[in-house]
C-alpha positions as a Markdown table, in Angstrom:
| # | Residue | x | y | z |
|---|---|---|---|---|
| 1 | Unk | 4.5 | 2.2 | -14.3 |
| 2 | Unk | 7.7 | 3.8 | -15.1 |
| 3 | Unk | 9.5 | 6.3 | -12.8 |
| 4 | Unk | 8.8 | 9.0 | -14.8 |
| 5 | Unk | 5.0 | 8.7 | -14.5 |
| 6 | Unk | 5.3 | 8.5 | -10.5 |
| 7 | Unk | 7.6 | 11.9 | -10.6 |
| 8 | Unk | 4.3 | 13.7 | -13.2 |
| 9 | Unk | 1.6 | 11.6 | -10.5 |
| 10 | Unk | 3.9 | 13.2 | -7.4 |
| 11 | Unk | 4.2 | 16.7 | -9.1 |
| 12 | Unk | 0.3 | 16.6 | -9.6 |
| 13 | Unk | -0.4 | 15.8 | -6.0 |
| 14 | Unk | 2.1 | 17.5 | -4.1 |
| 15 | Unk | 1.0 | 19.7 | -1.5 |
| 16 | Unk | 1.1 | 23.2 | -1.2 |
| 17 | Unk | 0.4 | 22.7 | 2.6 |
| 18 | Unk | 2.4 | 20.9 | 4.7 |
| 19 | Unk | 1.4 | 17.1 | 5.1 |
| 20 | Unk | -1.1 | 16.2 | 7.9 |
| 21 | Unk | -0.4 | 13.0 | 9.6 |
| 22 | Unk | -2.8 | 10.0 | 8.8 |
| 23 | Unk | -5.3 | 9.6 | 11.8 |
| 24 | Unk | -7.6 | 6.4 | 12.6 |
| 25 | Unk | -6.0 | 3.9 | 10.8 |
| 26 | Unk | -8.3 | 1.1 | 11.5 |
| 27 | Unk | -6.5 | -2.1 | 8.7 |
| 28 | Unk | -4.5 | -4.7 | 10.9 |
| 29 | Unk | -1.7 | -4.3 | 8.0 |
| 30 | Unk | -1.1 | -0.4 | 8.9 |
| 31 | Unk | -0.5 | -1.6 | 12.2 |
| 32 | Unk | 1.9 | -4.3 | 11.8 |
| 33 | Unk | 3.5 | -1.8 | 9.6 |
| 34 | Unk | 3.6 | 0.9 | 12.5 |
| 35 | Unk | 4.7 | -1.6 | 14.6 |
| 36 | Unk | 8.0 | -2.9 | 12.6 |
| 37 | Unk | 8.2 | 0.9 | 12.1 |
| 38 | Unk | 8.5 | 1.7 | 16.1 |
| 39 | Unk | 10.9 | -1.5 | 16.3 |
| 40 | Unk | 13.1 | -0.1 | 13.6 |
| 41 | Unk | 13.7 | 2.9 | 15.1 |
| 42 | Unk | 14.7 | 1.3 | 18.6 |
| 43 | Unk | 16.8 | -1.2 | 17.0 |
| 44 | Unk | 20.1 | 1.0 | 17.5 |
| 45 | Unk | 20.6 | 1.0 | 13.7 |
| 46 | Unk | 20.9 | 4.2 | 12.1 |
| 47 | Unk | 19.6 | 5.0 | 9.5 |
| 48 | Unk | 21.5 | 6.0 | 6.3 |
| 49 | Unk | 20.0 | 9.6 | 6.7 |
| 50 | Unk | 19.0 | 11.2 | 9.7 |
| 51 | Unk | 15.4 | 11.9 | 9.8 |
| 52 | Unk | 15.9 | 15.3 | 10.2 |
| 53 | Unk | 17.4 | 15.2 | 7.0 |
| 54 | Unk | 15.6 | 13.1 | 5.1 |
| 55 | Unk | 12.5 | 14.9 | 6.9 |
| 56 | Unk | 13.6 | 18.4 | 5.3 |
| 57 | Unk | 13.6 | 17.1 | 1.7 |
| 58 | Unk | 11.6 | 18.7 | -1.0 |
| 59 | Unk | 8.5 | 16.4 | -1.5 |
| 60 | Unk | 9.8 | 14.7 | -4.5 |
| 61 | Unk | 13.5 | 13.7 | -3.1 |
| 62 | Unk | 11.6 | 12.3 | 0.0 |
| 63 | Unk | 9.8 | 10.1 | -2.3 |
| 64 | Unk | 12.9 | 9.2 | -4.4 |
| 65 | Unk | 15.0 | 8.3 | -1.5 |
| 66 | Unk | 12.8 | 6.8 | 0.8 |
| 67 | Unk | 9.7 | 4.6 | -1.3 |
| 68 | Unk | 9.6 | 4.7 | -5.0 |
| 69 | Unk | 12.6 | 2.3 | -5.5 |
| 70 | Unk | 10.2 | -0.5 | -3.5 |
| 71 | Unk | 7.4 | 0.6 | -4.7 |
| 72 | Unk | 8.6 | 0.5 | -8.6 |
| 73 | Unk | 10.0 | -2.9 | -7.8 |
| 74 | Unk | 6.6 | -4.2 | -6.3 |
| 75 | Unk | 4.7 | -2.6 | -9.3 |
| 76 | Unk | 6.6 | -4.7 | -11.7 |
| 77 | Unk | 6.4 | -7.9 | -9.6 |
| 78 | Unk | 2.4 | -6.8 | -9.6 |
| 79 | Unk | 2.2 | -6.7 | -13.3 |
| 80 | Unk | 4.0 | -10.2 | -13.7 |
| 81 | Unk | 2.1 | -12.0 | -11.1 |
| 82 | Unk | -1.1 | -10.3 | -11.8 |
| 83 | Unk | -2.6 | -11.8 | -8.0 |
| 84 | Unk | -6.2 | -11.8 | -7.4 |
| 85 | Unk | -5.4 | -9.5 | -4.4 |
| 86 | Unk | -3.6 | -6.8 | -5.7 |
| 87 | Unk | -3.7 | -4.8 | -2.7 |
| 88 | Unk | -2.6 | -7.7 | -0.3 |
| 89 | Unk | 0.1 | -8.6 | -2.6 |
| 90 | Unk | 1.8 | -5.1 | -2.2 |
| 91 | Unk | 1.3 | -5.1 | 1.1 |
| 92 | Unk | 2.9 | -8.6 | 1.4 |
| 93 | Unk | 6.0 | -7.8 | -1.0 |
| 94 | Unk | 6.4 | -4.3 | 1.2 |
| 95 | Unk | 6.8 | -6.3 | 4.3 |
| 96 | Unk | 9.0 | -9.2 | 2.9 |
| 97 | Unk | 11.2 | -6.9 | 1.4 |
| 98 | Unk | 11.5 | -3.3 | 3.5 |
| 99 | Unk | 15.0 | -4.9 | 5.0 |
| 100 | Unk | 16.5 | -4.8 | 1.4 |
| 101 | Unk | 15.6 | -1.4 | 0.8 |
| 102 | Unk | 16.5 | 0.1 | 4.8 |
| 103 | Unk | 19.8 | -0.4 | 4.6 |
| 104 | Unk | 20.8 | 1.8 | 1.6 |
| 105 | Unk | 21.8 | -1.6 | -0.4 |
| 106 | Unk | 21.3 | -1.2 | -4.1 |
| 107 | Unk | 17.7 | -3.4 | -5.1 |
| 108 | Unk | 17.6 | -6.3 | -5.9 |
| 109 | Unk | 17.6 | -7.3 | -9.7 |
| 110 | Unk | 15.8 | -10.0 | -9.8 |
| 111 | Unk | 13.4 | -12.0 | -7.9 |
């Protein structure tokens, strides 16, 4: 999926009202991700942009600055490897490579 295709998808799905927080998330992976986010919040390492700045961005810019780079890399690897369980593959990829994108560093060029 190209960046342009992702942007078109975002435009089609962009909410007209503020997003509601997710509730009743039951998967173990989701709980681990949430726990990791809490741990990184208290680690004392300041994020590249403050949380208030990021929260005030329009939807497209928010996604472009937070998740699109790692998602594009993850989807590219998914397409190359074609694992039997693609969702677990994506979840694992995101968890393994999260730190490379959290620090504001440029994404890796190859894996």
